[in-house]
A tleap script that builds the chain and sets N, CA, C and O, in Angstrom:
source leaprc.protein.ff14SB
mol = sequence {
  NMET ARG ASN ARG ASP ARG LEU MET GLY ILE
  GLY GLN ALA ILE THR MET PRO LEU PHE PHE
  ALA SER ASN ALA LEU TYR PRO VAL ASP VAL
  MET PRO GLN TRP LEU ARG TRP LEU SER ALA
  VAL ASN PRO LEU SER TYR GLU VAL ASN ALA
  LEU ARG GLY LEU LEU ILE GLY THR PRO THR
  ASN ALA VAL LEU ASP ILE ALA VAL LEU VAL
  VAL ALA ALA ILE ILE GLY VAL ALA VAL ALA
  SER SER LEU LEU ARG ARG LEU VAL CARG
}
set mol.1.N position { 19.957 -1.782 -19.409 }
set mol.1.CA position { 19.338 -2.042 -20.652 }
set mol.1.C position { 18.815 -0.951 -21.989 }
set mol.1.O position { 18.252 0.126 -21.795 }
set mol.2.N position { 19.115 -1.462 -23.198 }
set mol.2.CA position { 19.368 -0.089 -23.797 }
set mol.2.C position { 17.714 0.093 -24.704 }
set mol.2.O position { 17.536 0.881 -25.632 }
set mol.3.N position { 16.735 -0.788 -24.172 }
set mol.3.CA position { 15.597 -0.603 -24.827 }
set mol.3.C position { 14.483 -0.581 -23.591 }
set mol.3.O position { 14.263 -1.508 -22.811 }
set mol.4.N position { 13.785 0.830 -23.624 }
set mol.4.CA position { 12.560 0.945 -22.678 }
set mol.4.C position { 11.986 -0.310 -22.538 }
set mol.4.O position { 12.144 -0.816 -21.426 }
set mol.5.N position { 11.387 -0.929 -23.325 }
set mol.5.CA position { 10.354 -1.979 -23.256 }
set mol.5.C position { 10.928 -2.892 -22.439 }
set mol.5.O position { 10.264 -3.298 -21.485 }
set mol.6.N position { 12.060 -3.313 -22.621 }
set mol.6.CA position { 12.674 -4.333 -21.806 }
set mol.6.C position { 13.163 -4.395 -20.500 }
set mol.6.O position { 13.262 -5.359 -19.741 }
set mol.7.N position { 13.538 -2.878 -20.314 }
set mol.7.CA position { 13.414 -2.592 -18.827 }
set mol.7.C position { 11.996 -2.855 -18.156 }
set mol.7.O position { 11.719 -3.431 -17.104 }
set mol.8.N position { 11.059 -2.146 -19.264 }
set mol.8.CA position { 9.673 -2.315 -18.242 }
set mol.8.C position { 9.345 -3.669 -18.041 }
set mol.8.O position { 8.837 -3.994 -16.967 }
set mol.9.N position { 9.535 -4.402 -18.809 }
set mol.9.CA position { 9.143 -5.996 -18.642 }
set mol.9.C position { 10.281 -6.707 -17.750 }
set mol.9.O position { 10.082 -7.902 -17.534 }
set mol.10.N position { 11.176 -6.271 -17.331 }
set mol.10.CA position { 11.914 -6.867 -16.256 }
set mol.10.C position { 11.762 -6.246 -15.160 }
set mol.10.O position { 12.244 -6.824 -14.187 }
set mol.11.N position { 11.199 -5.149 -14.949 }
set mol.11.CA position { 10.981 -4.636 -13.826 }
set mol.11.C position { 9.839 -5.191 -13.133 }
set mol.11.O position { 9.812 -5.558 -11.959 }
set mol.12.N position { 8.635 -5.221 -14.217 }
set mol.12.CA position { 7.553 -5.862 -13.794 }
set mol.12.C position { 7.797 -7.337 -13.377 }
set mol.12.O position { 7.219 -7.779 -12.384 }
set mol.13.N position { 8.507 -7.988 -13.994 }
set mol.13.CA position { 8.864 -9.402 -13.857 }
set mol.13.C position { 9.595 -9.740 -12.357 }
set mol.13.O position { 9.716 -10.782 -11.713 }
set mol.14.N position { 9.995 -8.422 -12.141 }
set mol.14.CA position { 10.888 -8.493 -10.630 }
set mol.14.C position { 9.458 -7.937 -9.369 }
set mol.14.O position { 9.071 -8.487 -8.338 }
set mol.15.N position { 9.115 -6.980 -9.878 }
set mol.15.CA position { 7.844 -6.041 -8.671 }
set mol.15.C position { 6.824 -7.126 -8.490 }
set mol.15.O position { 6.617 -7.619 -7.381 }
set mol.16.N position { 6.118 -7.542 -9.688 }
set mol.16.CA position { 4.829 -8.538 -9.306 }
set mol.16.C position { 5.080 -10.088 -8.487 }
set mol.16.O position { 4.112 -10.307 -7.759 }
set mol.17.N position { 6.008 -11.081 -8.431 }
set mol.17.CA position { 6.328 -11.620 -7.361 }
set mol.17.C position { 6.624 -11.162 -6.232 }
set mol.17.O position { 6.314 -11.801 -5.227 }
set mol.18.N position { 7.424 -9.709 -6.127 }
set mol.18.CA position { 7.256 -9.224 -5.005 }
set mol.18.C position { 6.145 -8.971 -4.251 }
set mol.18.O position { 5.971 -9.471 -3.140 }
set mol.19.N position { 5.413 -8.254 -4.768 }
set mol.19.CA position { 4.051 -7.855 -4.376 }
set mol.19.C position { 3.093 -8.871 -4.234 }
set mol.19.O position { 2.221 -8.830 -3.366 }
set mol.20.N position { 3.210 -9.740 -5.013 }
set mol.20.CA position { 1.955 -10.807 -4.028 }
set mol.20.C position { 2.456 -11.826 -3.291 }
set mol.20.O position { 1.783 -12.843 -3.125 }
set mol.21.N position { 3.861 -11.670 -2.685 }
set mol.21.CA position { 4.080 -12.645 -2.111 }
set mol.21.C position { 4.646 -11.534 -0.648 }
set mol.21.O position { 5.479 -11.855 0.199 }
set mol.22.N position { 3.886 -10.214 -0.735 }
set mol.22.CA position { 4.045 -9.578 0.461 }
set mol.22.C position { 3.006 -9.689 1.462 }
set mol.22.O position { 2.460 -10.791 1.512 }
set mol.23.N position { 2.601 -8.794 2.278 }
set mol.23.CA position { 1.649 -8.899 3.062 }
set mol.23.C position { 0.677 -7.611 2.710 }
set mol.23.O position { -0.140 -7.154 3.509 }
set mol.24.N position { 0.901 -7.112 1.399 }
set mol.24.CA position { 0.210 -5.928 1.103 }
set mol.24.C position { -1.690 -6.624 0.373 }
set mol.24.O position { -2.589 -5.800 0.202 }
set mol.25.N position { -1.841 -7.617 0.174 }
set mol.25.CA position { -2.842 -7.731 -0.356 }
set mol.25.C position { -3.715 -9.027 0.775 }
set mol.25.O position { -4.919 -9.017 1.033 }
set mol.26.N position { -2.866 -9.870 1.200 }
set mol.26.CA position { -3.795 -11.244 2.204 }
set mol.26.C position { -2.815 -10.976 3.493 }
set mol.26.O position { -1.587 -10.985 3.583 }
set mol.27.N position { -3.822 -10.739 4.429 }
set mol.27.CA position { -2.716 -10.881 5.812 }
set mol.27.C position { -2.059 -12.441 5.740 }
set mol.27.O position { -2.620 -13.427 5.261 }
set mol.28.N position { -0.727 -12.384 6.344 }
set mol.28.CA position { 0.419 -13.508 6.730 }
set mol.28.C position { -0.327 -14.826 7.405 }
set mol.28.O position { 0.069 -15.957 7.122 }
set mol.29.N position { -1.225 -14.649 8.146 }
set mol.29.CA position { -2.124 -15.598 8.965 }
set mol.29.C position { -2.595 -16.558 7.834 }
set mol.29.O position { -2.224 -17.726 7.953 }
set mol.30.N position { -3.340 -16.246 6.781 }
set mol.30.CA position { -4.245 -17.074 6.025 }
set mol.30.C position { -3.264 -17.827 4.778 }
set mol.30.O position { -3.669 -18.599 3.909 }
set mol.31.N position { -1.682 -17.277 5.021 }
set mol.31.CA position { -0.476 -17.928 3.914 }
set mol.31.C position { -0.029 -18.827 4.184 }
set mol.31.O position { 0.316 -19.050 5.344 }
set mol.32.N position { 0.153 -19.808 3.054 }
set mol.32.CA position { 0.556 -21.139 3.446 }
set mol.32.C position { 1.937 -21.182 3.817 }
set mol.32.O position { 2.635 -20.401 3.170 }
set mol.33.N position { 2.764 -22.146 5.014 }
set mol.33.CA position { 3.860 -21.813 5.546 }
set mol.33.C position { 5.213 -21.675 4.440 }
set mol.33.O position { 6.288 -21.526 5.021 }
set mol.34.N position { 5.260 -21.699 3.321 }
set mol.34.CA position { 6.143 -21.346 2.679 }
set mol.34.C position { 6.167 -19.942 1.812 }
set mol.34.O position { 7.117 -19.423 1.226 }
set mol.35.N position { 4.854 -19.523 1.926 }
set mol.35.CA position { 4.271 -18.050 1.256 }
set mol.35.C position { 4.631 -17.238 2.685 }
set mol.35.O position { 4.964 -16.054 2.630 }
set mol.36.N position { 4.550 -17.893 3.862 }
set mol.36.CA position { 4.771 -16.817 5.223 }
set mol.36.C position { 6.344 -16.607 5.140 }
set mol.36.O position { 6.797 -15.498 5.426 }
set mol.37.N position { 7.031 -17.445 4.829 }
set mol.37.CA position { 8.376 -17.390 5.132 }
set mol.37.C position { 9.110 -16.421 3.877 }
set mol.37.O position { 9.949 -15.551 4.109 }
set mol.38.N position { 8.654 -16.739 2.673 }
set mol.38.CA position { 8.762 -15.616 1.513 }
set mol.38.C position { 8.651 -14.163 2.312 }
set mol.38.O position { 9.534 -13.366 2.629 }
set mol.39.N position { 7.411 -14.143 2.483 }
set mol.39.CA position { 7.060 -12.446 3.253 }
set mol.39.C position { 7.403 -12.152 3.927 }
set mol.39.O position { 7.186 -10.985 4.251 }
set mol.40.N position { 8.325 -13.084 4.781 }
set mol.40.CA position { 9.126 -12.695 6.196 }
set mol.40.C position { 10.531 -11.905 5.189 }
set mol.40.O position { 10.800 -10.751 5.523 }
set mol.41.N position { 11.125 -12.342 4.358 }
set mol.41.CA position { 12.131 -11.853 4.043 }
set mol.41.C position { 11.909 -11.047 2.888 }
set mol.41.O position { 12.862 -10.785 2.154 }
set mol.42.N position { 10.877 -10.666 2.664 }
set mol.42.CA position { 10.305 -9.795 1.358 }
set mol.42.C position { 10.844 -8.410 1.980 }
set mol.42.O position { 10.586 -8.356 3.182 }
set mol.43.N position { 11.468 -7.362 1.531 }
set mol.43.CA position { 11.256 -5.757 1.705 }
set mol.43.C position { 9.910 -5.192 1.613 }
set mol.43.O position { 9.569 -4.350 2.444 }
set mol.44.N position { 9.210 -5.521 0.808 }
set mol.44.CA position { 7.945 -5.165 0.295 }
set mol.44.C position { 6.876 -5.232 1.566 }
set mol.44.O position { 6.082 -4.321 1.803 }
set mol.45.N position { 6.973 -6.382 2.300 }
set mol.45.CA position { 6.254 -6.487 3.297 }
set mol.45.C position { 6.061 -5.539 4.457 }
set mol.45.O position { 5.029 -5.186 5.028 }
set mol.46.N position { 7.814 -5.098 4.730 }
set mol.46.CA position { 8.166 -4.618 5.540 }
set mol.46.C position { 7.850 -2.844 5.221 }
set mol.46.O position { 7.569 -2.120 6.176 }
set mol.47.N position { 7.918 -2.381 4.063 }
set mol.47.CA position { 7.526 -1.588 3.513 }
set mol.47.C position { 5.922 -0.865 4.069 }
set mol.47.O position { 5.603 0.183 4.629 }
set mol.48.N position { 5.088 -2.247 3.483 }
set mol.48.CA position { 3.578 -2.542 3.746 }
set mol.48.C position { 3.308 -1.930 5.489 }
set mol.48.O position { 2.554 -0.998 5.769 }
set mol.49.N position { 3.917 -2.521 6.228 }
set mol.49.CA position { 3.655 -2.496 7.815 }
set mol.49.C position { 4.186 -1.082 7.881 }
set mol.49.O position { 3.408 -0.279 8.395 }
set mol.50.N position { 5.091 -0.715 7.561 }
set mol.50.CA position { 5.558 0.935 8.096 }
set mol.50.C position { 4.656 1.977 7.881 }
set mol.50.O position { 4.367 2.932 8.602 }
set mol.51.N position { 3.994 1.432 6.052 }
set mol.51.CA position { 3.305 2.337 5.632 }
set mol.51.C position { 1.638 2.364 6.588 }
set mol.51.O position { 0.995 3.356 6.932 }
set mol.52.N position { 1.369 1.119 6.775 }
set mol.52.CA position { -0.146 0.808 7.716 }
set mol.52.C position { 0.165 1.932 8.949 }
set mol.52.O position { -0.517 2.917 9.233 }
set mol.53.N position { 1.272 1.517 9.513 }
set mol.53.CA position { 1.447 1.921 10.814 }
set mol.53.C position { 1.540 3.395 10.578 }
set mol.53.O position { 0.976 3.907 11.545 }
set mol.54.N position { 1.950 4.284 9.816 }
set mol.54.CA position { 1.963 5.638 9.598 }
set mol.54.C position { 0.758 6.194 9.385 }
set mol.54.O position { 0.382 7.206 9.975 }
set mol.55.N position { -0.105 5.398 8.298 }
set mol.55.CA position { -1.485 5.833 8.043 }
set mol.55.C position { -2.437 5.810 8.836 }
set mol.55.O position { -3.189 6.705 9.223 }
set mol.56.N position { -2.359 4.422 9.133 }
set mol.56.CA position { -3.805 3.882 9.965 }
set mol.56.C position { -3.645 3.884 11.546 }
set mol.56.O position { -4.584 4.026 12.329 }
set mol.57.N position { -2.474 3.726 11.852 }
set mol.57.CA position { -1.929 3.809 13.453 }
set mol.57.C position { -1.657 1.980 13.674 }
set mol.57.O position { -1.285 1.682 14.809 }
set mol.58.N position { -1.808 0.900 12.758 }
set mol.58.CA position { -1.665 -0.401 13.019 }
set mol.58.C position { -0.166 -0.404 13.785 }
set mol.58.O position { 0.819 0.259 13.460 }
set mol.59.N position { -0.323 -1.551 15.134 }
set mol.59.CA position { 1.082 -1.242 15.922 }
set mol.59.C position { 2.011 -2.317 14.987 }
set mol.59.O position { 1.699 -3.404 14.501 }
set mol.60.N position { 3.340 -1.518 14.940 }
set mol.60.CA position { 4.417 -2.206 14.072 }
set mol.60.C position { 5.711 -1.584 14.287 }
set mol.60.O position { 5.790 -0.377 14.516 }
set mol.61.N position { 6.903 -2.467 14.217 }
set mol.61.CA position { 8.069 -2.714 14.270 }
set mol.61.C position { 9.104 -1.450 13.820 }
set mol.61.O position { 10.215 -1.684 13.344 }
set mol.62.N position { 8.655 -0.255 14.007 }
set mol.62.CA position { 9.234 0.803 13.275 }
set mol.62.C position { 10.895 0.678 12.821 }
set mol.62.O position { 11.438 0.896 11.738 }
set mol.63.N position { 11.410 0.262 14.052 }
set mol.63.CA position { 12.995 0.139 13.652 }
set mol.63.C position { 13.252 -1.056 13.236 }
set mol.63.O position { 14.448 -1.207 12.989 }
set mol.64.N position { 12.527 -2.080 13.039 }
set mol.64.CA position { 13.065 -2.913 12.301 }
set mol.64.C position { 12.650 -3.079 10.836 }
set mol.64.O position { 13.355 -3.552 9.944 }
set mol.65.N position { 11.210 -2.549 10.706 }
set mol.65.CA position { 11.040 -1.927 9.178 }
set mol.65.C position { 11.567 -0.883 8.325 }
set mol.65.O position { 11.440 -0.782 7.105 }
set mol.66.N position { 12.227 -0.057 9.199 }
set mol.66.CA position { 13.006 0.890 8.434 }
set mol.66.C position { 14.340 0.122 8.163 }
set mol.66.O position { 14.854 0.015 7.049 }
set mol.67.N position { 14.858 -0.424 9.379 }
set mol.67.CA position { 16.306 -1.283 9.190 }
set mol.67.C position { 16.086 -2.069 7.777 }
set mol.67.O position { 16.951 -1.911 6.915 }
set mol.68.N position { 15.395 -2.587 7.607 }
set mol.68.CA position { 14.996 -4.019 6.564 }
set mol.68.C position { 15.056 -2.989 5.321 }
set mol.68.O position { 15.704 -3.316 4.327 }
set mol.69.N position { 14.466 -1.897 5.361 }
set mol.69.CA position { 14.172 -1.363 4.177 }
set mol.69.C position { 15.631 -0.147 4.044 }
set mol.69.O position { 15.617 0.573 3.045 }
set mol.70.N position { 16.543 -0.014 4.821 }
set mol.70.CA position { 17.734 0.486 4.749 }
set mol.70.C position { 18.639 -0.424 3.788 }
set mol.70.O position { 19.135 -0.237 2.677 }
set mol.71.N position { 18.639 -1.639 4.825 }
set mol.71.CA position { 19.357 -2.714 4.219 }
set mol.71.C position { 19.192 -3.032 2.644 }
set mol.71.O position { 20.138 -3.244 1.885 }
set mol.72.N position { 17.742 -3.030 2.261 }
set mol.72.CA position { 17.414 -3.525 0.891 }
set mol.72.C position { 18.032 -2.287 -0.040 }
set mol.72.O position { 18.491 -2.496 -1.163 }
set mol.73.N position { 17.987 -1.123 0.507 }
set mol.73.CA position { 18.254 0.051 -0.749 }
set mol.73.C position { 19.395 -0.286 -0.758 }
set mol.73.O position { 19.728 -0.903 -1.770 }
set mol.74.N position { 20.466 -0.056 0.293 }
set mol.74.CA position { 21.687 -0.333 0.491 }
set mol.74.C position { 22.531 -1.723 -0.772 }
set mol.74.O position { 23.461 -1.642 -1.575 }
set mol.75.N position { 21.751 -2.682 -0.423 }
set mol.75.CA position { 22.095 -3.759 -1.626 }
set mol.75.C position { 21.445 -3.424 -2.945 }
set mol.75.O position { 21.986 -3.737 -4.005 }
set mol.76.N position { 20.457 -2.880 -2.898 }
set mol.76.CA position { 19.986 -2.283 -4.365 }
set mol.76.C position { 20.838 -1.488 -4.861 }
set mol.76.O position { 21.289 -1.889 -5.934 }
set mol.77.N position { 21.150 -0.730 -4.580 }
set mol.77.CA position { 22.420 0.514 -4.881 }
set mol.77.C position { 23.470 -0.163 -5.319 }
set mol.77.O position { 23.926 0.142 -6.421 }
set mol.78.N position { 23.961 -1.025 -4.693 }
set mol.78.CA position { 25.243 -1.593 -4.999 }
set mol.78.C position { 25.044 -2.561 -5.968 }
set mol.78.O position { 26.055 -2.834 -6.615 }
set mol.79.N position { 24.080 -3.131 -6.241 }
set mol.79.CA position { 23.624 -4.238 -7.190 }
set mol.79.C position { 23.797 -3.710 -8.684 }
set mol.79.O position { 24.339 -4.221 -9.664 }
set mol.80.N position { 22.906 -2.074 -8.432 }
set mol.80.CA position { 22.177 -1.611 -9.314 }
set mol.80.C position { 24.086 -1.088 -10.195 }
set mol.80.O position { 24.377 -1.395 -11.351 }
set mol.81.N position { 25.081 -0.257 -9.180 }
set mol.81.CA position { 26.233 0.318 -9.358 }
set mol.81.C position { 26.995 -0.676 -10.130 }
set mol.81.O position { 27.469 -0.227 -11.173 }
set mol.82.N position { 27.251 -2.024 -9.858 }
set mol.82.CA position { 28.222 -2.876 -10.350 }
set mol.82.C position { 27.876 -3.103 -11.767 }
set mol.82.O position { 28.659 -2.886 -12.692 }
set mol.83.N position { 26.317 -3.679 -11.942 }
set mol.83.CA position { 25.514 -3.411 -13.077 }
set mol.83.C position { 25.799 -2.329 -14.167 }
set mol.83.O position { 26.260 -2.582 -15.280 }
set mol.84.N position { 25.480 -1.145 -13.723 }
set mol.84.CA position { 25.755 -0.186 -14.536 }
set mol.84.C position { 27.149 -0.097 -14.721 }
set mol.84.O position { 27.244 0.904 -15.432 }
set mol.85.N position { 28.277 -0.514 -14.528 }
set mol.85.CA position { 29.685 -0.361 -14.498 }
set mol.85.C position { 29.829 -1.465 -15.590 }
set mol.85.O position { 30.658 -1.180 -16.454 }
set mol.86.N position { 29.249 -2.570 -15.724 }
set mol.86.CA position { 28.981 -3.683 -17.174 }
set mol.86.C position { 28.431 -3.000 -18.088 }
set mol.86.O position { 28.893 -3.131 -19.221 }
set mol.87.N position { 27.419 -2.179 -17.901 }
set mol.87.CA position { 27.086 -1.793 -19.127 }
set mol.87.C position { 27.510 -0.695 -19.953 }
set mol.87.O position { 27.488 -0.539 -21.174 }
set mol.88.N position { 27.915 0.060 -18.963 }
set mol.88.CA position { 28.823 1.107 -19.650 }
set mol.88.C position { 30.424 0.974 -20.686 }
set mol.88.O position { 30.936 1.782 -21.462 }
set mol.89.N position { 30.796 -0.244 -20.304 }
set mol.89.CA position { 31.859 -0.508 -20.587 }
set mol.89.C position { 31.804 -0.685 -22.500 }
set mol.89.O position { 32.826 -0.974 -23.123 }
savepdb mol mol.pdb
quit
């Protein structure tokens, strides 16, 4: 993006649905079935689980949480790198 405002808007358009579809605000048990599935594939849910485990000691599968976050980071860097090449040309 060559415009900061456009970049911020796109960032919010991506971040807000991920935030509301994670388990950060509500427990997964009270979510509808389609939102439970979305929460299960949302990397932010795994980040929230890992942070809750570290900060307040809730039981968590730390290996799974970290593995999902590493894979999401690798995919994000790969996508950003390919988009950056297209922008620089």
